[in-house]
C-alpha positions as CSV (number, residue, x, y, z in Angstrom):
1,X,-2.9,-3.0,2.1
2,X,-2.8,0.0,-0.2
3,X,-4.8,-1.9,-2.9
4,X,-7.4,-2.9,-0.3
5,X,-7.8,0.7,0.9
6,X,-8.2,2.0,-2.7
7,X,-10.7,-0.8,-3.6
8,X,-12.8,-0.2,-0.4
9,X,-12.9,3.6,-1.0
10,X,-14.1,3.1,-4.7
11,X,-16.7,0.5,-3.6
12,X,-18.2,2.6,-0.7
13,X,-18.3,5.8,-2.8
14,X,-20.4,4.3,-5.6
15,X,-24.2,4.6,-6.0
16,X,-25.2,4.1,-2.3
17,X,-23.1,7.1,-1.0
18,X,-24.3,9.2,-3.9
19,X,-27.9,8.5,-3.0
20,X,-27.2,9.1,0.7
21,X,-25.3,12.4,0.3
22,X,-26.8,14.0,-2.8
23,X,-30.2,12.3,-2.6
24,X,-30.6,12.9,1.1
25,X,-29.3,16.5,0.8
26,X,-31.9,17.2,-2.0
27,X,-34.7,15.8,0.2
28,X,-33.6,18.2,3.0
29,X,-33.2,21.1,0.5
30,X,-36.8,20.6,-0.7
31,X,-38.1,19.9,2.8
32,X,-36.7,23.2,4.0
33,X,-38.6,25.1,1.3
34,X,-35.3,25.9,-0.4
35,X,-34.3,27.8,2.7
36,X,-30.6,28.2,1.6
37,X,-31.7,30.5,-1.2
38,X,-34.5,32.3,0.7
39,X,-32.5,33.1,3.9
40,X,-29.0,33.7,2.6
41,X,-29.2,37.4,3.4
42,X,-30.2,36.8,7.0
43,X,-27.4,34.3,7.4
44,X,-24.8,36.9,6.2
45,X,-26.3,39.4,8.8
46,X,-25.8,36.8,11.6
47,X,-22.1,36.4,10.8
48,X,-21.6,40.0,11.6
49,X,-22.0,39.1,15.2
50,X,-25.2,41.2,15.7
51,X,-26.8,38.5,18.0
52,X,-23.7,37.2,19.7
53,X,-23.9,36.8,23.5
54,X,-20.7,35.8,25.5
55,X,-22.8,34.7,28.5
56,X,-24.4,31.8,26.7
57,X,-23.1,28.2,27.2
58,X,-20.3,27.1,24.8
59,X,-16.7,27.8,24.2
60,X,-16.5,30.0,21.1
61,X,-18.6,32.6,19.2
62,X,-20.6,31.6,16.1
63,X,-18.3,33.6,13.9
64,X,-15.3,31.8,15.4
65,X,-17.1,28.5,14.8
66,X,-17.7,29.4,11.1
67,X,-14.1,30.5,10.8
68,X,-12.9,27.2,12.3
69,X,-15.2,25.2,10.1
70,X,-14.1,27.1,7.0
71,X,-10.5,26.7,8.0
72,X,-11.1,22.9,7.8
73,X,-13.1,23.1,4.5
74,X,-11.5,26.0,2.6
75,X,-8.2,24.3,2.3
76,X,-6.4,21.8,0.2
77,X,-9.8,20.3,-0.9
78,X,-10.1,23.5,-2.9
79,X,-6.6,23.4,-4.4
80,X,-5.7,19.8,-4.6
81,X,-9.2,18.2,-4.5
82,X,-10.4,20.3,-7.5
83,X,-7.3,19.2,-9.5
84,X,-8.0,15.6,-8.6
85,X,-11.7,16.0,-9.7
86,X,-10.7,17.5,-13.1
87,X,-7.9,14.9,-13.5
88,X,-10.3,12.0,-12.9
89,X,-13.7,13.3,-14.1
90,X,-12.9,16.2,-16.5
91,X,-14.4,19.7,-16.3
92,X,-17.9,18.3,-15.8
93,X,-17.0,17.1,-12.3
94,X,-17.0,20.7,-11.2
95,X,-20.7,21.1,-12.2
96,X,-21.6,18.2,-9.9
97,X,-19.5,19.7,-7.2
98,X,-21.7,22.8,-7.5
99,X,-24.9,20.7,-7.2
100,X,-23.5,18.9,-4.2
101,X,-22.7,22.3,-2.6
102,X,-26.3,23.6,-3.0
103,X,-27.9,20.5,-1.4
104,X,-24.9,20.5,1.1
105,X,-26.1,24.0,2.3
106,X,-29.4,22.4,3.4
107,X,-27.6,19.4,4.9
108,X,-25.3,21.7,7.0
109,X,-28.3,23.9,8.0
110,X,-30.1,20.9,9.4
111,X,-27.1,19.1,10.9
112,X,-25.7,22.2,12.6
113,X,-29.1,23.3,13.9
114,X,-29.3,19.9,15.5
115,X,-25.8,20.2,17.0
116,X,-27.2,23.1,19.2
117,X,-30.6,21.5,19.7
118,X,-29.1,18.3,21.0
119,X,-25.9,19.1,22.8
120,X,-24.5,16.6,25.3
121,X,-21.8,16.8,28.0
122,X,-18.5,15.0,28.4
123,X,-17.4,13.3,31.6
124,X,-16.3,16.6,33.0
125,X,-19.7,18.3,32.5
126,X,-18.4,20.5,29.6
127,X,-21.1,21.1,26.9
128,X,-20.3,19.3,23.6
129,X,-21.9,19.1,20.2
130,X,-21.6,16.9,17.2
131,X,-23.4,13.9,15.4
132,X,-22.5,11.5,18.2
133,X,-24.3,13.7,20.8
134,X,-27.2,14.4,18.4
135,X,-27.7,10.7,17.9
136,X,-27.6,9.9,21.7
137,X,-29.6,12.9,22.9
138,X,-32.0,13.3,20.0
139,X,-32.6,9.7,18.9
140,X,-32.1,7.8,22.2
141,X,-29.6,5.4,23.8
142,X,-30.7,2.5,21.5
143,X,-29.1,4.3,18.6
144,X,-25.7,4.7,20.4
145,X,-23.9,2.1,18.1
146,X,-24.4,4.7,15.3
147,X,-22.7,7.3,17.5
148,X,-19.8,5.0,18.2
149,X,-19.4,4.2,14.5
150,X,-19.2,7.9,13.7
151,X,-16.6,8.5,16.4
152,X,-14.4,5.5,15.4
153,X,-14.4,6.6,11.8
154,X,-13.8,10.2,12.9
155,X,-10.7,9.3,15.0
156,X,-9.2,7.7,11.9
157,X,-10.6,9.9,9.1
158,X,-9.9,13.2,10.6
159,X,-6.2,12.9,10.6
160,X,-4.1,15.5,8.7
161,X,-2.4,13.0,6.5
162,X,-3.7,14.4,3.2
163,X,-2.7,18.0,4.2
164,X,0.8,16.8,5.2
165,X,1.1,14.8,2.0
166,X,0.2,17.7,-0.3
167,X,2.1,20.4,1.6
168,X,5.2,18.2,1.4
169,X,4.7,17.9,-2.4
170,X,4.4,21.6,-2.8
171,X,7.4,22.5,-0.7
172,X,9.6,20.0,-2.4
173,X,8.4,21.1,-5.9
174,X,8.9,24.8,-5.3
175,X,11.8,25.0,-2.9
176,X,13.9,21.9,-3.4
177,X,13.5,20.1,-6.8
178,X,14.3,23.1,-9.1
179,X,17.7,23.6,-7.2
180,X,18.6,19.9,-7.0
181,X,18.3,20.0,-3.2
182,X,15.8,17.2,-2.9
183,X,17.1,14.0,-1.3
184,X,13.8,12.0,-1.6
185,X,12.6,10.2,1.5
186,X,14.9,12.1,3.8
187,X,13.4,15.4,2.8
188,X,9.9,14.1,3.3
189,X,10.8,13.0,6.9
190,X,12.3,16.3,7.7
191,X,9.3,18.3,6.3
192,X,6.9,15.9,8.2
193,X,8.6,16.4,11.5
194,X,8.7,20.2,11.0
195,X,4.9,20.3,10.3
196,X,4.3,18.1,13.4
197,X,6.1,20.6,15.6
198,X,4.3,23.6,14.2
199,X,0.9,22.0,14.6
200,X,1.8,20.8,18.2
201,X,2.2,24.4,19.4
202,X,-1.3,25.3,18.4
203,X,-3.4,22.2,19.0
204,X,-2.1,21.5,22.5
205,X,-3.7,24.8,23.5
206,X,-7.2,23.5,22.9
207,X,-10.2,24.7,21.0
208,X,-9.9,28.4,22.1
209,X,-6.4,28.7,20.7
210,X,-7.4,26.7,17.6
211,X,-10.4,29.0,17.0
212,X,-8.3,32.1,17.7
213,X,-5.6,31.1,15.2
214,X,-8.2,30.0,12.6
215,X,-10.2,33.2,12.8
216,X,-6.9,35.2,12.1
217,X,-5.7,32.9,9.4
218,X,-8.9,32.3,7.4
219,X,-9.5,35.9,6.2
220,X,-5.8,36.2,5.3
221,X,-5.6,33.0,3.3
222,X,-8.9,33.5,1.5
223,X,-7.9,37.1,0.5
224,X,-4.4,36.0,-0.7
225,X,-5.8,33.1,-2.8
226,X,-8.6,35.3,-4.2
227,X,-6.3,38.1,-5.3
228,X,-3.9,35.7,-7.0
229,X,-6.6,33.8,-8.8
230,X,-8.4,36.9,-10.0
231,X,-5.0,38.2,-11.4
232,X,-4.7,35.0,-13.4
233,X,-8.4,35.1,-14.6
234,X,-8.0,38.7,-15.7
235,X,-5.2,37.5,-18.1
236,X,-7.6,35.0,-19.7
237,X,-10.9,37.0,-19.2
238,X,-12.1,36.4,-22.7
239,X,-12.1,32.6,-22.3
240,X,-13.9,32.5,-19.0
241,X,-17.4,32.1,-20.5
242,X,-16.2,29.3,-22.7
243,X,-14.7,27.5,-19.7
244,X,-17.9,27.8,-17.7
245,X,-19.8,26.4,-20.7
246,X,-17.3,23.6,-20.9
247,X,-18.0,22.7,-17.3
248,X,-21.8,22.5,-17.9
249,X,-21.5,20.7,-21.2
250,X,-19.1,18.1,-20.0
251,X,-21.2,17.4,-16.9
252,X,-23.9,15.8,-19.2
253,X,-21.6,14.2,-21.8
254,X,-18.7,12.8,-19.7
255,X,-16.4,13.1,-22.7
256,X,-13.3,14.1,-20.6
257,X,-13.9,11.6,-17.8
258,X,-12.1,8.4,-17.2
259,X,-14.3,5.8,-19.0
260,X,-16.4,8.6,-20.5
261,X,-19.5,7.9,-18.4
262,X,-21.8,10.6,-17.0
263,X,-22.3,8.5,-13.9
264,X,-18.5,8.4,-13.3
265,X,-18.4,12.2,-13.5
266,X,-21.3,12.6,-11.0
267,X,-19.6,10.2,-8.5
268,X,-16.2,12.0,-8.8
269,X,-17.9,15.4,-8.4
270,X,-19.9,14.4,-5.3
271,X,-16.9,12.6,-3.8
272,X,-14.6,15.6,-4.2
273,X,-17.3,18.0,-3.0
274,X,-17.8,16.0,0.1
275,X,-14.1,16.1,0.8
276,X,-14.0,19.8,0.1
277,X,-17.0,21.2,2.0
278,X,-17.7,18.2,4.3
279,X,-21.5,18.7,4.1
280,X,-23.1,15.5,5.5
281,X,-19.9,14.2,6.9
282,X,-20.5,15.5,10.4
283,X,-17.4,17.6,11.1
284,X,-18.9,21.1,11.1
285,X,-21.6,20.2,13.7
286,X,-18.8,19.4,16.1
287,X,-17.3,22.9,16.0
288,X,-20.7,24.7,15.6
289,X,-22.0,22.7,18.6
290,X,-19.3,24.4,20.7
291,X,-20.5,27.9,19.9
292,X,-22.1,30.3,22.4
293,X,-25.5,30.2,21.0
294,X,-28.9,29.0,22.3
295,X,-30.7,29.5,18.9
296,X,-30.3,26.3,16.9
297,X,-31.7,27.9,13.7
298,X,-29.3,30.8,14.0
299,X,-26.3,28.5,14.2
300,X,-27.6,26.4,11.2
301,X,-28.0,29.5,9.1
302,X,-24.4,30.6,9.8
303,X,-23.1,27.1,9.1
304,X,-24.8,26.8,5.7
305,X,-22.6,29.6,4.4
306,X,-19.7,27.1,4.6
307,X,-20.4,25.0,1.4
308,X,-21.3,28.1,-0.6
309,X,-18.0,29.9,0.3
310,X,-16.0,26.7,-0.1
311,X,-17.3,25.0,-3.2
312,X,-19.3,27.5,-5.2
313,X,-16.8,30.3,-4.8
314,X,-13.3,29.0,-4.0
315,X,-13.4,25.7,-5.9
316,X,-14.8,27.4,-9.0
317,X,-11.9,29.9,-9.0
318,X,-9.4,27.1,-8.7
319,X,-11.1,25.1,-11.5
320,X,-11.1,28.1,-13.8
321,X,-7.3,28.6,-13.3
322,X,-6.6,25.0,-14.2
323,X,-9.0,25.1,-17.2
324,X,-8.0,28.5,-18.6
325,X,-4.2,27.6,-18.6
326,X,-4.9,24.3,-20.3
327,X,-2.5,22.4,-17.9
328,X,-5.2,19.7,-17.3
329,X,-4.7,18.5,-20.9
330,X,-1.0,19.0,-21.2
331,X,0.6,17.6,-18.1
332,X,0.8,14.3,-16.2
333,X,0.8,16.1,-12.8
334,X,-1.9,15.2,-10.3
335,X,-3.2,16.7,-7.1
336,X,-1.7,19.9,-6.0
337,X,1.1,19.7,-8.5
338,X,-1.5,20.2,-11.3
339,X,-2.6,23.5,-9.7
340,X,1.0,24.4,-9.2
341,X,1.6,24.0,-13.0
342,X,-1.3,26.3,-13.7
343,X,-0.1,29.0,-11.4
344,X,3.4,28.8,-12.8
345,X,2.2,29.0,-16.4
346,X,-0.1,32.0,-15.7
347,X,2.4,33.9,-13.4
348,X,5.9,32.7,-14.4
349,X,8.6,33.2,-11.8
350,X,6.4,34.0,-8.8
351,X,3.1,32.2,-9.3
352,X,4.3,29.0,-7.7
353,X,5.5,31.0,-4.6
354,X,2.1,32.6,-4.1
355,X,0.4,29.2,-4.4
356,X,3.0,27.8,-1.9
357,X,2.1,30.5,0.6
358,X,-1.6,29.8,0.2
359,X,-1.1,26.0,0.5
360,X,1.0,26.5,3.6
361,X,-1.7,28.5,5.4
362,X,-4.5,26.4,4.0
363,X,-2.8,23.2,5.1
364,X,-1.8,24.3,8.6
365,X,-5.2,25.9,9.4
366,X,-6.9,22.6,8.4
367,X,-4.5,20.6,10.5
368,X,-5.3,22.7,13.5
369,X,-9.1,22.3,13.1
370,X,-9.0,18.6,12.2
371,X,-7.2,17.9,15.5
372,X,-10.2,19.3,17.4
373,X,-12.7,17.2,15.4
374,X,-10.7,14.0,16.0
375,X,-10.1,14.9,19.6
376,X,-13.9,15.2,20.2
377,X,-14.5,11.8,18.7
378,X,-11.8,10.3,20.9
379,X,-13.2,12.0,24.1
380,X,-16.7,10.5,23.2
381,X,-15.2,7.0,23.0
382,X,-12.6,7.1,25.8
383,X,-13.3,10.1,28.1
384,X,-11.3,13.3,28.7
385,X,-8.7,11.7,31.0
386,X,-7.2,9.8,28.0
387,X,-7.7,12.7,25.5
388,X,-4.0,13.7,25.5
389,X,-3.1,10.3,23.9
390,X,-5.1,11.3,20.8
391,X,-3.1,14.5,20.3
392,X,0.2,12.6,20.3
393,X,-1.3,10.0,17.9
394,X,-2.5,12.8,15.6
395,X,0.9,14.5,15.6
396,X,2.8,11.3,14.7
397,X,0.5,10.6,11.8
398,X,1.3,14.0,10.2
399,X,4.8,12.6,9.7
400,X,3.4,9.4,8.2
401,X,1.2,11.4,5.8
402,X,4.2,13.3,4.5
403,X,5.9,10.1,3.3
404,X,3.1,7.8,1.9
405,X,1.6,7.9,-1.6
406,X,-1.2,10.3,-2.6
407,X,-3.6,7.6,-3.9
408,X,-3.5,5.6,-0.6
409,X,-3.9,8.8,1.5
410,X,-6.9,10.1,-0.5
411,X,-8.6,6.7,-0.6
412,X,-8.2,6.1,3.2
413,X,-9.7,9.6,4.0
414,X,-12.5,9.1,1.5
415,X,-13.4,5.7,3.0
416,X,-13.5,7.0,6.5
417,X,-15.6,10.1,5.4
418,X,-18.1,7.7,3.8
419,X,-18.5,5.8,7.1
420,X,-18.9,9.0,9.0
421,X,-21.6,10.2,6.6
422,X,-23.9,7.2,7.3
423,X,-24.7,8.1,11.0
424,X,-24.7,11.8,10.2
425,X,-27.2,11.6,7.4
426,X,-29.4,9.0,9.1
427,X,-29.7,11.2,12.3
428,X,-30.1,14.4,10.3
429,X,-33.0,13.1,8.2
430,X,-34.6,11.3,11.2
431,X,-34.6,14.5,13.2
432,X,-35.3,17.0,10.4
433,X,-39.0,17.6,11.5
434,X,-37.6,19.0,14.8
435,X,-35.5,21.5,12.8
436,X,-38.4,22.4,10.5
437,X,-40.6,23.2,13.6
438,X,-37.8,25.3,15.2
439,X,-37.3,27.2,11.8
440,X,-41.0,28.2,11.7
441,X,-40.9,29.3,15.3
442,X,-37.6,31.3,14.9
443,X,-38.8,33.3,11.9
444,X,-42.2,34.0,13.6
445,X,-40.3,35.5,16.6
446,X,-38.0,37.5,14.3
447,X,-41.1,39.0,12.6
448,X,-42.4,40.1,16.1
449,X,-39.0,41.7,16.9
450,X,-39.0,43.5,13.6
């Protein structure tokens, strides 16, 4: 079963997915008139809450929506995913993660604008957003099979098994193994059950509690990680330009990649970027669709900041730490343990504890938000009366994620993400002219106000 999951993931993430996500994203980037670059300043102004209105329909503010979306994206994809990218594709994979992020900003702008433009209602009359509602409301009932495909893949792909797996690996490596306290599988089960109980306290309180906790945790976790990484970079400051050049050079030579092919480096970079910032996958539109906002363009502008913060800023910092310390060439470690090696080398004695704290907060905040995403997919398929069953299913799989192998976990999530991307990108490209028209209208009205 594990071999099948790995083979399926590698097959679906080859050329077709690259064309769909990066090619489709570039088309949207160009079609928008390179809007992510031109309107970045206005997007930052919007995050300040200047235009928020609590009386509008929705459950959370736009800033809380961005915080919840970033809580799901700025997480282990930035710590573990970057390490996996360098391990498999060499430094050049990071360059292709950057390229994916820039086109991903356009993808998120269009998809999250549509999540406000075409909101639906669940069986209780509550306003809901997300690709499944965009497909049904914007494209029509005949396209519903696409919405069902997205939701089924979302129920399975938005489980917290990767976070549980990597958090377990860090806690064992830092707190147990050095002191001969690790008892193998028993420890994994104990850690998995502990994580399940912590997550249960938050997610059973619904989106308002998830958004509240995420909006408190996100600034803290980003600040902690930034400070730690900047301390490490300061120690190696003279080598930073060389490492940046190595990333660019290796992107076009593929010398450090498995197999040494540039195509392999691009695929690995795009795959890890999609896992890290989720642009084109369809998760962010679900949480942005719940925000108290009646301006689709405004929500899209706020949402497009996600890939920039996540991949261009945070992933780059992680990559530089791994490259500057040289651990990517001198250790057999993979995933989060590779990043752990880098932190321990740069900050002996306490670096691993700082990373452990960051991973703990990253992983838990992502687990909270993912439960909301999967919950919405489940409600779309089965209705609100059966929604509680999903929470229990989600919590049990946290324990499973803690005990299975990293390769199987990563491949399973990647495979489900690819399936989710198909309906998301088809609907986003199909309805892009609606967003383009709304964009022109919005900025014309903003000029009048000014």
